[in-house]
C-alpha positions in Angstrom: 61.3 -11.8 -46.8 62.9 -15.0 -47.8 60.4 -17.8 -48.4 60.8 -20.6 -45.9 61.5 -23.8 -47.8 59.8 -26.3 -45.6 58.0 -27.8 -48.6 57.7 -27.3 -52.3 54.7 -25.3 -53.5 54.0 -27.8 -56.2 50.3 -28.4 -56.5 50.9 -31.7 -58.2 53.2 -32.8 -55.3 50.5 -31.8 -52.8 47.8 -33.7 -54.7 49.9 -36.8 -54.9 50.8 -36.6 -51.2 47.1 -36.5 -50.2 46.0 -39.0 -52.8 43.3 -38.8 -55.5 40.2 -37.0 -54.3 38.0 -37.8 -57.3 37.0 -41.2 -56.0 34.5 -39.7 -53.5 32.3 -38.4 -56.3 33.7 -34.9 -56.4 33.6 -34.7 -60.1 30.3 -35.3 -61.8 30.4 -37.9 -64.5 28.7 -37.6 -67.9 25.5 -39.6 -68.1 26.9 -42.1 -70.6 29.9 -42.8 -68.3 27.9 -43.3 -65.1 27.7 -47.1 -65.3 31.5 -47.3 -66.0 32.3 -45.0 -63.1 29.9 -46.9 -60.8 31.8 -50.1 -61.5 35.2 -48.5 -60.9 36.9 -49.0 -57.5 36.3 -46.1 -55.2 38.7 -44.5 -52.7 37.7 -42.7 -49.6 34.5 -43.1 -47.5 31.1 -43.9 -49.1 29.0 -40.7 -48.7 25.3 -40.2 -48.4 24.7 -36.5 -49.2 21.7 -34.5 -48.0 19.2 -33.6 -50.7 19.7 -29.8 -50.7 23.5 -30.1 -50.4 23.7 -32.6 -53.3 21.7 -30.4 -55.6 23.9 -27.4 -54.9 27.1 -29.4 -55.2 26.1 -30.9 -58.5 25.5 -27.4 -59.9 28.9 -26.2 -58.6 30.7 -29.3 -60.0 29.3 -28.6 -63.5 30.2 -24.9 -63.2 33.7 -25.7 -61.9 34.5 -28.2 -64.6 33.4 -25.6 -67.2 35.5 -22.9 -65.6 38.6 -25.0 -65.6 38.2 -25.6 -69.3 38.0 -22.0 -70.3 41.1 -21.0 -72.4 41.9 -17.9 -70.3 41.8 -20.0 -67.2 44.0 -22.7 -68.7 46.5 -20.1 -69.8 46.5 -18.4 -66.4 47.1 -21.7 -64.6 50.0 -22.4 -66.9 51.5 -19.0 -66.0 51.1 -19.8 -62.3 52.9 -23.1 -62.7 55.7 -21.4 -64.6 56.0 -18.7 -61.9 56.1 -21.4 -59.3 58.9 -23.2 -61.0 60.9 -20.0 -61.2 60.3 -19.4 -57.5 61.4 -22.9 -56.5 64.6 -22.5 -58.6 65.5 -19.1 -57.2 68.6 -19.2 -55.0 69.5 -15.6 -54.1 67.4 -13.4 -51.8 66.8 -10.8 -54.5 65.8 -13.5 -57.0 63.4 -15.1 -54.5 61.8 -11.8 -53.7 61.2 -11.0 -57.3 60.0 -14.5 -58.1 57.7 -14.4 -55.1 56.1 -11.1 -56.2 55.5 -12.5 -59.7 54.1 -15.8 -58.3 51.7 -14.0 -56.0 50.5 -11.8 -58.9 49.9 -14.8 -61.1 48.0 -16.6 -58.4 45.8 -13.6 -57.7 45.1 -13.2 -61.5 44.0 -16.9 -61.7 41.9 -16.7 -58.6 40.2 -13.7 -60.0 39.1 -15.7 -63.0 37.5 -18.4 -60.9 36.1 -16.1 -58.2 32.5 -16.8 -59.2 33.0 -20.5 -58.6 34.8 -19.8 -55.3 31.8 -17.7 -54.3 29.6 -20.6 -55.3 31.7 -22.9 -53.1 31.3 -20.7 -50.1 27.6 -20.7 -50.6 27.7 -24.5 -50.8 29.5 -24.7 -47.4 26.5 -23.1 -45.8 24.3 -25.9 -47.0 26.4 -28.6 -45.3 24.0 -30.7 -43.2 26.2 -33.4 -41.8 29.7 -35.0 -41.9 29.2 -36.7 -45.3 28.3 -33.3 -46.8 31.3 -31.7 -44.9 33.8 -34.2 -46.2 32.4 -33.9 -49.8 32.6 -30.1 -49.6 36.1 -30.4 -48.5 37.1 -32.3 -51.6 35.7 -29.6 -53.8 37.4 -26.8 -51.8 40.7 -28.6 -51.9 40.4 -29.2 -55.6 39.7 -25.6 -56.3 42.5 -24.4 -54.0 45.0 -26.9 -55.5 44.1 -25.8 -59.0 44.6 -22.1 -58.2 47.4 -22.7 -55.7 45.3 -20.8 -53.1 46.6 -21.9 -49.7 43.5 -20.5 -48.0 41.2 -22.7 -50.1 43.4 -25.7 -49.7 43.4 -25.3 -46.0 39.7 -24.7 -45.9 39.1 -27.9 -47.9 41.4 -30.0 -45.8 39.9 -28.6 -42.6 36.4 -29.5 -43.7 37.5 -33.1 -44.4 39.3 -33.4 -41.0 36.3 -31.9 -39.2 34.0 -34.4 -40.8 35.8 -37.2 -38.9 35.9 -39.3 -42.1 39.6 -39.0 -42.9 41.3 -42.3 -42.5 43.4 -42.5 -39.3 46.6 -43.2 -41.2 46.1 -40.1 -43.3 45.0 -37.7 -40.6 48.6 -36.7 -39.5 49.4 -35.8 -43.1 46.2 -33.7 -43.5 46.9 -31.9 -40.3 50.5 -31.2 -41.4 49.3 -29.4 -44.5 46.6 -27.5 -42.6 49.2 -26.4 -40.1 51.7 -25.4 -42.9 49.1 -23.3 -44.6 48.1 -21.7 -41.4 51.7 -20.9 -40.6 52.2 -19.1 -43.9 49.0 -17.2 -43.2 50.6 -16.1 -39.9 47.8 -17.9 -38.0 50.3 -19.3 -35.5 47.7 -20.5 -33.0 45.9 -22.4 -35.7 49.1 -23.8 -37.1 50.2 -24.9 -33.6 47.0 -26.9 -33.1 47.2 -28.6 -36.5 51.0 -29.2 -36.5 50.8 -30.5 -32.9 48.3 -33.0 -33.9 50.4 -34.0 -36.9 53.5 -34.5 -34.9 51.7 -36.3 -32.1 50.2 -38.6 -34.8 53.7 -39.6 -36.0 54.3 -37.2 -38.9 57.9 -36.0 -38.9 58.6 -35.3 -42.6 59.3 -31.9 -44.2 60.7 -30.4 -40.9 57.3 -30.7 -39.2 58.8 -30.7 -35.7 60.8 -27.5 -36.3 57.8 -25.8 -38.0 55.7 -26.7 -34.9 58.4 -24.9 -32.7 58.2 -21.9 -35.0 54.5 -21.5 -34.3 55.5 -20.8 -30.7 58.2 -18.4 -31.7 55.7 -16.6 -34.0 53.6 -15.9 -30.9 56.6 -14.6 -29.0 56.7 -17.7 -26.8 60.4 -18.4 -26.8 60.2 -20.9 -23.8 57.3 -22.8 -25.3 59.0 -23.1 -28.7 62.3 -24.2 -27.1 60.4 -26.8 -25.0 58.7 -28.1 -28.1 62.0 -28.2 -30.1 63.8 -30.0 -27.2 61.0 -32.5 -27.0 61.3 -33.2 -30.7 65.0 -33.6 -30.5 64.7 -36.1 -27.6 61.9 -38.0 -29.4 63.9 -38.2 -32.6 67.0 -39.5 -30.7 64.8 -42.1 -28.8 63.3 -43.3 -32.1 66.7 -43.4 -33.9 65.8 -40.7 -36.3 68.6 -38.2 -37.3 68.4 -34.8 -35.6 69.2 -32.0 -38.1 71.8 -29.6 -36.8 69.5 -26.8 -38.0 67.1 -27.6 -35.2 69.8 -27.2 -32.5 71.2 -24.1 -34.2 67.7 -22.6 -34.3 67.2 -23.4 -30.6 70.6 -21.8 -29.7 69.7 -18.7 -31.7 66.5 -18.3 -29.7 68.3 -19.0 -26.4 70.6 -16.2 -27.3 68.1 -13.7 -28.7 65.5 -14.2 -25.9 68.0 -14.8 -23.1 66.7 -18.2 -22.0 69.7 -19.6 -20.0 67.9 -22.8 -18.8 67.9 -24.2 -22.3 71.5 -23.1 -23.1 73.2 -26.4 -22.1 70.9 -28.6 -24.1 71.1 -26.8 -27.4 74.8 -25.7 -27.2 76.0 -29.2 -26.3 73.7 -30.9 -28.8 74.8 -28.6 -31.6 78.5 -29.2 -30.9 78.0 -32.9 -30.6 76.0 -33.0 -33.9 78.2 -30.6 -35.8 81.5 -30.0 -34.1 82.9 -27.3 -36.3 84.2 -23.7 -35.8 80.8 -22.1 -36.5 79.0 -24.3 -33.9 81.6 -23.6 -31.3 81.4 -19.8 -32.1 77.6 -19.9 -31.8 77.7 -21.7 -28.5 80.4 -19.4 -27.0 78.7 -16.2 -28.3 75.4 -17.3 -26.7 77.2 -18.1 -23.4 78.7 -14.6 -23.3 75.4 -13.0 -24.0 73.2 -14.9 -21.5 75.6 -14.7 -18.6 77.0 -11.7 -16.6 80.6 -12.8 -16.3 83.3 -10.7 -14.8 86.7 -10.2 -16.5 88.2 -13.4 -15.1 85.4 -15.6 -16.4 85.1 -13.7 -19.7 88.7 -14.2 -20.6 88.4 -17.9 -20.0 85.5 -17.9 -22.4 87.5 -16.1 -25.2 90.4 -18.5 -24.4 88.0 -21.3 -25.2 87.3 -19.7 -28.5 91.0 -19.6 -29.1 91.5 -23.3 -28.2 88.6 -24.4 -30.4 89.7 -22.3 -33.4 86.3 -20.7 -33.5 87.1 -17.1 -34.3 84.9 -16.0 -37.1 85.9 -12.4 -37.5 88.1 -9.7 -36.2 85.7 -8.6 -33.4 86.2 -12.0 -31.7 90.0 -11.3 -31.6 89.4 -7.7 -30.5 87.5 -8.7 -27.4 90.3 -11.0 -26.4 92.9 -8.3 -26.9 90.9 -5.8 -24.9 90.4 -8.2 -22.0 94.1 -9.1 -22.0 95.1 -5.5 -21.9 92.7 -4.8 -19.1 93.9 -7.7 -17.0 97.6 -6.9 -17.6 98.5 -10.0 -19.6 101.0 -8.6 -22.1 102.5 -11.8 -23.5 99.0 -13.3 -24.0 97.9 -10.1 -25.8 101.0 -10.2 -28.1 100.4 -13.9 -28.9 96.7 -13.3 -29.8 97.7 -10.3 -31.9 100.0 -12.4 -33.9 97.3 -15.1 -34.4 94.8 -12.4 -35.5 97.1 -11.1 -38.2 98.1 -14.6 -39.3 94.4 -15.6 -39.6 93.7 -12.7 -42.0 90.8 -11.6 -39.8 92.7 -8.5 -38.6 95.5 -6.5 -40.3 98.7 -5.3 -38.7 97.5 -1.7 -39.1 94.1 -2.3 -37.3 93.7 0.4 -34.7 92.5 -2.0 -31.9 95.4 -4.4 -32.6 98.1 -1.7 -32.8 97.0 -0.1 -29.6 96.8 -3.4 -27.8 100.4 -4.2 -29.1 101.7 -0.9 -27.9 100.3 -1.2 -24.4 101.3 -4.9 -24.1 104.9 -4.2 -25.2 105.2 -1.3 -22.8 103.8 -3.3 -20.0 106.0 -6.3 -20.8 109.1 -4.0 -20.8 108.1 -2.4 -17.5 107.4 -5.8 -15.8 110.7 -7.2 -17.1 112.6 -4.3 -15.8 111.0 -4.7 -12.4 111.4 -8.5 -12.4 107.6 -9.0 -12.4 107.3 -11.5 -15.3 106.4 -14.5 -13.2 103.3 -16.3 -14.4 103.4 -15.1 -18.0 104.1 -18.6 -19.3 101.3 -19.9 -17.2 99.0 -17.2 -18.8 99.8 -18.8 -22.1 99.2 -22.3 -21.1 
């Protein structure tokens, strides 16, 4: 499966986005540096830890710092970073799949080396006695997850901080976005929906957050819910003067087509064509219209005529349907004109069986109607 590129996997990028977490006392300082650290400006809330929790957290911090310094751990983390860079640089599906496998293996190997400390962290969480402890535990879990690129640990750490109620209001949407993103990759679509909904409601719209929120509905087979979410995001972006990516509208139209949701067709098809008025957009809109409606031949031929007028034929099958409808409805001149266009476009060959058969029938019908003086209206057919 192709990796969804909503956001880079870079641990450094994630750490910078969330800001330094060391300022809340996560990393124990050597005794001789205690005075200097005390005088340094602190970030984050001032915490008062419970006695039992603090003793356990101090022991874990010492163990964790020692683990990170082990040569085998340092080497394993370097391999993870190299594998992550290769994954981010991969452009083809096969290269992405191979790089993803290697990356996952390297992460698993690194996490195996620090598993004793992870187990110690899980034990620490059971000693949390209040929100100060909870926030502090979250900083440790996040640091461990960020070091090993474990999305599960990163998510757990961030969730502990959010649950503490101590994350600054202006940072809360960003935290919720990352929690939702990690939940989405873990296929916890309900959890992702809750966190991403909070992020978007809080004003976070970077990194395709709005589209990712819609995807959480689609992941739960809720096409209508996802389309409503995506529509709301498009409308909000327009109202705020933010650009609406054509990919949002294209995605909405794909779901309308796949799930047969006609009530959302007009919004996404019109929006896509207005945002990106090219042949592919017209083709997508027309194809979806043909699929979600039950048109008879009269309406169907008008639809394929629209494809002709917008120049949105993408392949030979688009021409084939027009030819077959034209033959069925007895429109020989129109069939012959479309056949010529199909060959000229290079999407069909003169020897194509569907095309040659349509030509044969149309030519015979045209001769018969000409002989009988029944050619009235042909020019109108072509108008």
